[in-house]
TORZASE-220112 format. One record per residue (C-alpha): x, y, z; residue in three letters. Coordinates in steps of 0.001 Angstrom, whole numbers, always signed. Layout:
// residues N
+---------+---------+---------+------+
!    east !   north !      up ! resn !
+---------+---------+---------+------+
!       X !       Y !       Z !  ALA !
...
+---------+---------+---------+------+
// end
This chain:
// residues 314
+---------+---------+---------+------+
!    east !   north !      up ! resn !
+---------+---------+---------+------+
!   +4556 !  +28189 !   +6319 !  MET !
!   +1854 !  +26219 !   +4542 !  THR !
!   +2509 !  +26057 !    +798 !  GLN !
!    +457 !  +25261 !   -2272 !  THR !
!    -515 !  +21665 !   -2961 !  CYS !
!   +2357 !  +19685 !   -4500 !  ARG !
!    -153 !  +17371 !   -6165 !  SER !
!   -2469 !  +19768 !   -8009 !  CYS !
!   -1127 !  +23261 !   -7222 !  GLY !
!   -4275 !  +24235 !   -5322 !  GLY !
!   -4539 !  +26574 !   -2365 !  ALA !
!   -3844 !  +25219 !   +1119 !  PRO !
!   -6706 !  +24501 !   +3468 !  GLY !
!   -6733 !  +23265 !   +7061 !  ALA !
!   -3389 !  +22698 !   +8790 !  ARG !
!   -2700 !  +19864 !  +11269 !  HIS !
!    +104 !  +18855 !  +13624 !  ILE !
!    +744 !  +15103 !  +13736 !  ALA !
!   +3108 !  +13080 !  +15946 !  ARG !
!   +5379 !  +10195 !  +15047 !  GLU !
!   +3684 !   +7283 !  +16806 !  MET !
!   +4940 !   +4062 !  +15238 !  MET !
!   +8125 !   +4160 !  +17308 !  TYR !
!   +6858 !   +6702 !  +19813 !  GLY !
!   +9335 !   +9540 !  +19301 !  SER !
!   +6340 !  +11912 !  +19305 !  ARG !
!   +8184 !  +14319 !  +17011 !  GLU !
!   +5733 !  +16782 !  +15510 !  GLU !
!   +5195 !  +17296 !  +11795 !  PHE !
!   +2897 !  +19788 !  +10084 !  ALA !
!    +438 !  +18575 !   +7434 !  TYR !
!   -2076 !  +20507 !   +5374 !  PHE !
!   -5116 !  +19729 !   +3254 !  GLU !
!   -5482 !  +21010 !    -286 !  CYS !
!   -8647 !  +23089 !    -616 !  ALA !
!   -8950 !  +22082 !   -4286 !  ALA !
!   -8250 !  +18333 !   -4524 !  CYS !
!   -8372 !  +17292 !    -868 !  GLY !
!   -4886 !  +15745 !    -728 !  CYS !
!   -3490 !  +15706 !   +2818 !  LEU !
!    +286 !  +16140 !   +2698 !  GLN !
!   +3264 !  +16855 !   +4874 !  ILE !
!   +4187 !  +20527 !   +4853 !  GLU !
!   +7937 !  +19999 !   +4567 !  THR !
!   +9448 !  +16693 !   +3476 !  VAL !
!  +12125 !  +15849 !   +6069 !  PRO !
!  +15656 !  +15900 !   +4732 !  GLY !
!  +16534 !  +12918 !   +6918 !  ASP !
!  +13716 !  +10542 !   +5980 !  LEU !
!  +16031 !   +7523 !   +6042 !  ALA !
!  +16295 !   +7641 !   +9834 !  ARG !
!  +12570 !   +6938 !  +10063 !  HIS !
!  +13102 !   +3569 !   +8335 !  TYR !
!  +15270 !   +1549 !  +10743 !  PRO !
!  +16383 !   -2001 !   +9975 !  LYS !
!  +13455 !   -3287 !  +12028 !  ALA !
!  +10900 !   -1382 !   +9902 !  TYR !
!   +8063 !   -3840 !   +9352 !  TYR !
!   +8240 !   -4138 !   +5555 !  SER !
!  +12008 !   -4715 !   +5609 !  LEU !
!  +12100 !   -7174 !   +8501 !  ALA !
!  +11601 !  -10931 !   +8325 !  GLY !
!  +12395 !  -13498 !   +5694 !  GLY !
!  +10768 !  -14795 !   +2545 !  LEU !
!   +7640 !  -16957 !   +2733 !  PRO !
!   +7911 !  -20732 !   +2665 !  LYS !
!   +6854 !  -22540 !    -468 !  ALA !
!   +3045 !  -22583 !    -559 !  PRO !
!   +1243 !  -25712 !    +537 !  SER !
!    -676 !  -27764 !   -2007 !  TRP !
!   -3908 !  -26253 !    -649 !  ARG !
!   -2656 !  -22725 !   -1251 !  ARG !
!   -1459 !  -23673 !   -4718 !  ARG !
!   -4881 !  -25071 !   -5563 !  LEU !
!   -6565 !  -21923 !   -4203 !  ALA !
!   -4222 !  -19682 !   -6187 !  ALA !
!   -4742 !  -21635 !   -9408 !  ASP !
!   -8517 !  -21505 !   -9044 !  TRP !
!   -8466 !  -17769 !   -8261 !  ALA !
!   -6226 !  -17064 !  -11254 !  TYR !
!   -7780 !  -19153 !  -14027 !  ASP !
!  -10108 !  -21763 !  -12452 !  ARG !
!   -7639 !  -24463 !  -13503 !  SER !
!   -7690 !  -26505 !  -10291 !  SER !
!  -11289 !  -27702 !  -10455 !  GLY !
!  -13535 !  -28485 !   -7510 !  VAL !
!  -10657 !  -28965 !   -5076 !  LEU !
!   -9322 !  -25532 !   -6033 !  GLY !
!  -12759 !  -23985 !   -5608 !  TRP !
!  -13034 !  -25478 !   -2128 !  LEU !
!   -9505 !  -24408 !   -1146 !  ALA !
!  -10219 !  -20869 !   -2367 !  HIS !
!  -13550 !  -20752 !    -523 !  ALA !
!  -11735 !  -21612 !   +2703 !  LEU !
!   -8812 !  -19248 !   +2092 !  ARG !
!   -9401 !  -16777 !    -781 !  PRO !
!   -6478 !  -15405 !   -2782 !  ASN !
!   -7588 !  -11943 !   -3869 !  ALA !
!   -4268 !  -11082 !   -5512 !  GLU !
!   -4322 !  -14076 !   -7850 !  MET !
!   -7947 !  -13379 !   -8701 !  ARG !
!   -7100 !   -9802 !   -9679 !  LEU !
!   -4157 !  -10880 !  -11850 !  LEU !
!   -6473 !  -13258 !  -13656 !  GLY !
!   -9110 !  -10566 !  -14108 !  GLN !
!   -6505 !   -8219 !  -15587 !  LEU !
!   -5504 !  -10915 !  -18071 !  GLY !
!   -1872 !  -11180 !  -16988 !  LEU !
!     +64 !  -14159 !  -18306 !  ALA !
!   +2479 !  -15813 !  -15924 !  LYS !
!   +5357 !  -14800 !  -18189 !  THR !
!   +4392 !  -11100 !  -18186 !  ASP !
!   +6927 !   -8775 !  -16521 !  PRO !
!   +5765 !   -7341 !  -13185 !  ILE !
!   +7546 !   -4644 !  -11170 !  LEU !
!   +6750 !   -4175 !   -7475 !  ASP !
!   +7917 !    -718 !   -6357 !  VAL !
!   +8787 !    -403 !   -2675 !  GLY !
!   +8838 !   -4167 !   -2291 !  CYS !
!  +10323 !   -4191 !   +1216 !  GLY !
!  +11939 !   -7545 !   +1974 !  ASN !
!  +10616 !   -9015 !   -1280 !  GLY !
!   +7992 !  -11285 !    +285 !  ALA !
!   +5225 !  -10310 !   -2148 !  ARG !
!   +7500 !  -10818 !   -5157 !  VAL !
!   +8530 !  -14198 !   -3765 !  ALA !
!   +4892 !  -15265 !   -3523 !  ARG !
!   +4310 !  -14245 !   -7135 !  LEU !
!   +7339 !  -16251 !   -8266 !  VAL !
!   +6231 !  -19241 !   -6184 !  GLN !
!   +2884 !  -19151 !   -7985 !  HIS !
!   +4530 !  -19184 !  -11393 !  GLY !
!   +4953 !  -15502 !  -12278 !  PHE !
!   +8505 !  -15996 !  -13474 !  SER !
!   +9181 !  -12398 !  -14545 !  SER !
!   +8165 !  -10670 !  -11297 !  ALA !
!  +10784 !   -8456 !   -9670 !  GLU !
!  +10941 !   -5802 !   -6966 !  GLY !
!  +12838 !   -2667 !   -6051 !  ILE !
!  +13158 !    -813 !   -2768 !  ASP !
!  +15323 !   +2181 !   -1925 !  ALA !
!  +15873 !    +898 !   +1614 !  HIS !
!  +17057 !   -2644 !    +864 !  LEU !
!  +20495 !   -3392 !   +2283 !  ALA !
!  +21246 !   -6179 !    -219 !  ALA !
!  +19774 !   -8120 !   -3132 !  ASP !
!  +17001 !  -10590 !   -2338 !  VAL !
!  +17307 !  -14006 !   -3944 !  THR !
!  +14986 !  -16992 !   -4200 !  LEU !
!  +16364 !  -20351 !   -5319 !  ASP !
!  +19497 !  -18602 !   -6557 !  GLY !
!  +17641 !  -16005 !   -8631 !  LYS !
!  +17586 !  -12306 !   -7761 !  ARG !
!  +14009 !  -11187 !   -7269 !  ILE !
!  +14517 !   -7781 !   -5596 !  ALA !
!  +17224 !   -5169 !   -5422 !  ARG !
!  +18017 !   -1775 !   -4002 !  ARG !
!  +16999 !    +850 !   -6543 !  ALA !
!  +14882 !   +3951 !   -7000 !  THR !
!  +12065 !   +4172 !   -9505 !  LEU !
!  +13761 !   +6755 !  -11733 !  ASP !
!  +16703 !   +4392 !  -12305 !  ALA !
!  +14562 !   +1600 !  -13780 !  ILE !
!  +14303 !    +915 !  -17501 !  ASP !
!  +12064 !   -1516 !  -19306 !  GLY !
!   +8387 !   -2022 !  -20021 !  ARG !
!   +6110 !   -3910 !  -17652 !  TYR !
!   +2660 !   -5395 !  -17991 !  ARG !
!   +2009 !   -4468 !  -14361 !  LEU !
!   +3668 !   -1882 !  -12103 !  VAL !
!   +2546 !   -2115 !   -8477 !  THR !
!   +2824 !    +135 !   -5441 !  PHE !
!   +1600 !   -1770 !   -2403 !  HIS !
!   +1528 !    +925 !    +282 !  HIS !
!   +4680 !   +2535 !   -1079 !  SER !
!   +3390 !   +5380 !   -3266 !  PHE !
!   +2494 !   +7525 !    -248 !  GLU !
!   +6144 !   +7352 !    +882 !  HIS !
!   +7564 !   +8939 !   -2298 !  LEU !
!   +8473 !  +12644 !   -2011 !  PRO !
!   +7849 !  +13563 !   -5657 !  ASP !
!   +4413 !  +12268 !   -6580 !  GLN !
!   +4505 !  +13673 !  -10111 !  HIS !
!   +7861 !  +12054 !  -10877 !  ALA !
!   +6633 !   +8742 !   -9441 !  ALA !
!   +3449 !   +8757 !  -11529 !  MET !
!   +5373 !   +9857 !  -14612 !  ARG !
!   +7846 !   +7000 !  -14135 !  ASP !
!   +5007 !   +4560 !  -13568 !  ALA !
!   +3508 !   +5598 !  -16903 !  ARG !
!   +6907 !   +5374 !  -18625 !  ARG !
!   +7366 !   +1818 !  -17396 !  LEU !
!   +3810 !    +591 !  -18094 !  THR !
!   +3163 !   -1029 !  -21450 !  ARG !
!    +303 !    +199 !  -23622 !  ALA !
!   -1595 !   -2993 !  -22762 !  ASP !
!    -566 !   -2877 !  -19111 !  GLY !
!   -1701 !   -1472 !  -15783 !  PHE !
!    -441 !    +314 !  -12705 !  ALA !
!   -1812 !    -794 !   -9349 !  LEU !
!   -1684 !   +1497 !   -6327 !  LEU !
!   -2745 !    +463 !   -2834 !  ARG !
!   -2773 !   +3578 !    -672 !  VAL !
!   -4324 !   +4935 !   +2514 !  PRO !
!   -6873 !   +7662 !   +1824 !  THR !
!   -8005 !  +10699 !   +3725 !  ARG !
!  -11378 !  +10281 !   +1949 !  SER !
!  -12370 !   +7984 !   +4776 !  SER !
!  -14437 !   +7707 !   +7902 !  ALA !
!  -11273 !   +6974 !   +9912 !  ALA !
!   -9747 !  +10359 !   +9077 !  TRP !
!  -13028 !  +12098 !   +9835 !  ASP !
!  -13291 !  +10327 !  +13206 !  ILE !
!   -9690 !  +10334 !  +14429 !  TYR !
!   -7946 !  +13208 !  +12671 !  GLY !
!   -4236 !  +13260 !  +13533 !  VAL !
!   -4701 !  +10112 !  +15672 !  ASP !
!   -5601 !   +8163 !  +12518 !  TRP !
!   -3099 !   +5322 !  +12487 !  VAL !
!   -2498 !   +5462 !   +8738 !  GLN !
!   -1450 !   +9089 !   +8804 !  LEU !
!   +1871 !   +7623 !  +10023 !  ASP !
!   +3853 !  +10861 !  +10251 !  ALA !
!   +6377 !  +11484 !   +8810 !  PRO !
!   +6670 !   +8365 !   +6611 !  ARG !
!   +3356 !   +8901 !   +4837 !  HIS !
!   +4063 !  +12098 !   +2951 !  LEU !
!    +793 !  +12122 !    +994 !  TYR !
!   -2641 !  +10878 !   +2035 !  LEU !
!   -4513 !  +11236 !   -1215 !  HIS !
!   -8205 !  +11808 !   -1532 !  SER !
!   -9937 !   +9756 !   -4198 !  ARG !
!  -10167 !  +12886 !   -6319 !  GLU !
!   -6537 !  +13935 !   -5900 !  SER !
!   -5202 !  +10532 !   -6938 !  LEU !
!   -7449 !  +10490 !  -10008 !  ALA !
!   -6281 !  +13984 !  -10973 !  ARG !
!   -2634 !  +13021 !  -10561 !  LEU !
!   -3060 !   +9867 !  -12636 !  ALA !
!   -4867 !  +11703 !  -15424 !  GLU !
!   -2146 !  +14385 !  -15510 !  ALA !
!    +369 !  +11703 !  -16482 !  HIS !
!   -1508 !   +9690 !  -19075 !  GLY !
!   -3477 !   +7228 !  -16970 !  PHE !
!   -7179 !   +6695 !  -16462 !  ARG !
!   -8686 !   +5120 !  -13369 !  VAL !
!  -10190 !   +1765 !  -14368 !  VAL !
!  -11519 !    +837 !  -10927 !  ARG !
!  -11121 !   +1555 !   -7240 !  ILE !
!  -11824 !   -1052 !   -4564 !  ASP !
!  -11716 !    -320 !    -842 !  ASP !
!   -9783 !   -2974 !   +1077 !  ASP !
!   -9521 !   -1556 !   +4589 !  SER !
!   -9770 !   -3656 !   +7735 !  ASP !
!  -10186 !   -3292 !  +11484 !  GLY !
!   -6667 !   -1871 !  +11910 !  PHE !
!   -8020 !   +1587 !  +11102 !  GLN !
!  -10019 !   +1423 !  +14333 !  PHE !
!   -7913 !    -484 !  +16829 !  TRP !
!   -4694 !   +1208 !  +15672 !  GLY !
!   -6261 !   +4662 !  +15875 !  SER !
!   -7837 !   +3935 !  +19245 !  GLU !
!   -4399 !   +2938 !  +20503 !  GLN !
!   -2850 !   +6186 !  +19234 !  TYR !
!   -5735 !   +8171 !  +20692 !  LYS !
!   -4742 !   +6721 !  +24082 !  ARG !
!   -1155 !   +7826 !  +23535 !  GLY !
!    +274 !   +4330 !  +23032 !  ILE !
!   +2759 !   +3937 !  +20129 !  PRO !
!   +2432 !   +1019 !  +17713 !  ALA !
!   +5582 !    -692 !  +19005 !  ASN !
!   +4805 !    -162 !  +22685 !  ASP !
!   +4527 !   -3454 !  +24643 !  PRO !
!   +1302 !   -2114 !  +26175 !  ARG !
!    -279 !   -1959 !  +22715 !  GLY !
!   -2461 !   -4433 !  +20897 !  HIS !
!   -1026 !   -7739 !  +19695 !  SER !
!   -2330 !  -11264 !  +19124 !  LYS !
!    -448 !  -12499 !  +22165 !  ARG !
!   -1533 !   -9601 !  +24341 !  LYS !
!   -4773 !   -8137 !  +22974 !  PRO !
!   -5684 !   -4636 !  +24049 !  MET !
!   -9266 !   -5034 !  +22850 !  PHE !
!  -11848 !   -7741 !  +23475 !  SER !
!  -12771 !  -10299 !  +20834 !  ALA !
!  -16153 !   -8603 !  +20494 !  ALA !
!  -14530 !   -5190 !  +19934 !  GLU !
!  -12161 !   -6583 !  +17316 !  LEU !
!  -15033 !   -8319 !  +15528 !  ALA !
!  -16959 !   -5043 !  +15546 !  ASP !
!  -13971 !   -3204 !  +14069 !  PHE !
!  -13783 !   -5722 !  +11215 !  GLU !
!  -17530 !   -5534 !  +10592 !  ASN !
!  -17417 !   -1725 !  +10479 !  ARG !
!  -14510 !   -1913 !   +8039 !  ALA !
!  -16483 !   -4191 !   +5698 !  ARG !
!  -19438 !   -1817 !   +5818 !  GLN !
!  -17239 !   +1198 !   +5060 !  LEU !
!  -15554 !    -617 !   +2187 !  ASN !
!  -18959 !   -1265 !    +639 !  ALA !
!  -19776 !   +2443 !   +1007 !  GLN !
!  -16472 !   +3645 !    -467 !  GLY !
!  -15451 !   +5055 !   +2934 !  ARG !
!  -12659 !   +2677 !   +3966 !  GLY !
!   -9321 !   +4149 !   +4934 !  ASP !
!   -7394 !   +2486 !   +2104 !  GLN !
!   -8125 !   +1426 !   -1441 !  PHE !
!   -6667 !    -312 !   -4453 !  ARG !
!   -6691 !   +1742 !   -7654 !  ALA !
!   -6155 !    +158 !  -11072 !  ILE !
!   -4813 !   +2582 !  -13687 !  LEU !
!   -4555 !   +2007 !  -17410 !  ALA !
!   -2685 !   +4073 !  -20021 !  PRO !
!   -4868 !   +6437 !  -21993 !  VAL !
+---------+---------+---------+------+
// end
């Protein structure tokens, strides 16, 4: 039975039945929309969530990135603090580094402690360390073992509630929507964020054209792993309930919202060999270019299917 919203306590609205389509089990899971805040959420959190994160799950698979080339280092330095001059400007123009630019805009020093929650295989943390952020670390509840880089542990298996310390930046890069208790997660994020710090959440959002167009075939619904698909309003309400204010929200969606959803609409799971890949494209170059162009337009309109929210302590 549909229950009240676990995010704001509001009354339930429309109910939907979604299928597991990343691996193609096609198991059905009920979701409902909150009539008050718009949050789309799974009706019952599965008691066996771990089985939906196999060893081959994309964020856990693969190794750490190689040391960045001199061009990437120049681009990163220019994005962060403009320290690499004209060569850095040119390298960044050819291959922008949005993450380094944001860290510079937020005023983070390279010695500031950073915690990446749900870090997967630790690749993002490794890139931060490679670019000089010496106090970056990650945690993930699904890691099988510690992740090390040049003999130093940079990521470990842990849950957010078990972490102590104070961080200048706490990040959730497409991990917040996987956490069953959203209030506990936001409360812990606030507990761990310094008074002069920030929390950064990158999440898919049901406040998007992709949800309106595709409904339960929307690729980023990702049942049952995505437990919460926040609206822009519901995430702001949740943040404010735990001592944060929303500093800014930037849409950063891409063409995946279209080609992935079109694939699901045709009944083809993400990991199906018949699906889209660089080696075996399912869509023409013109179609893929159109998907990317539509994504850019929707981002500019605040209608992309994912965004980055920067939160600051009140």
